[in-house]
Structures are given as structure tokens and as C-alpha cells.
N, C-alpha and C positions, 0 to 999 in steps of 0.2 A: 226776271229772276224772283223766285219765291224762297223765302227763309223765315224760320221762327226764332224768337228770342225770348229768354226768360225774363220775367219781371219780377223784381225783389220789392217786397213790403207794398204792394198794391192794397190800397186800403179798403176799397169798396167796389161794388159793382157799378155804382153811379159814376165813379171816377174811371172805370174801365170804359164805360159808354162814352165819356167825355174825351178820353184819349183816342178811342177809335174813331170818333167824329172829326176831331182835330186833324189826325194823321191822314184820314181819307181825303180830306180836302187839299192836301199838300200837292204841289207839282211834281209830276213824275211818279206818283204813287197810283197804281192800278187798283189796288184793294188793300184793306187792312182789317183784321179781326182780332179782338182782345178777349181772351177767355179768362174771366175772373177767377174761376175755380181752379184752373190749371196754371194761373199766373203766367200766361203766355201771350205774346203778341206775334201774329203771322203777318208777314208784310210781302206784298207783291209790287215790284217797282221796275223801272227801266233798268236794264243791264248795264248800260254804259254810265249811268250816274248812281249805281247802287250804293257804293261806299259813302258818298256825299249824302245821299238821302237817308242812310242809316243814322249818320251823325245828327242831321236835322230831327229825325224822328226820336232820338235818345233825348235831345234837348227839349222837345215838345213834351215828351213823357214827363220829364222832371218838372217842367213848367206847370202842367196840369195838375200833377199830384207831386209835390215836393218831397215826399217821403218815398217815392218810387223811383227805382233805378232800372233801367234796361241794360241787361248783361250783353255785351257785344264782345264775342271771342275773335 
């Protein structure tokens, strides 16, 4: 499954690159891209674990950049 999420208060392009690298290494994640200018994270992950992976990704985003929040609807 592939889905995009809005990132609020993403500070810099370096933080975006760090988030992208950290999320890409996670189990179950096929691909991850972070667009700093659009303040958007696009995630491609296993369908059967997608909701759990999204929670872990949101926690990772906050850990890498404590000011940034991933909006999950």
C-alpha cells in the first residue's frame, strides 16, 4: 500500500533526509520519500501491517525532528 502524509513543522531539508533514511530502514517499508518543500512523506509498506507501520513511522518522525508531527487521518 502507498499513502502520503502531511508533515507539520518540518524544520529543514537535512531533517527530511534523516527521516527518509530512518524510515526506509524499517521492517515492512518498501519505500519512503520525504519532500521538504511540500512538507509531505510518502510511504510504501506491507498491506497487512500498514497501520502498525504508520504508527512506528510517526514515532520515528518525531524522534528525528522533535518539532515535526506526521498527520495521520
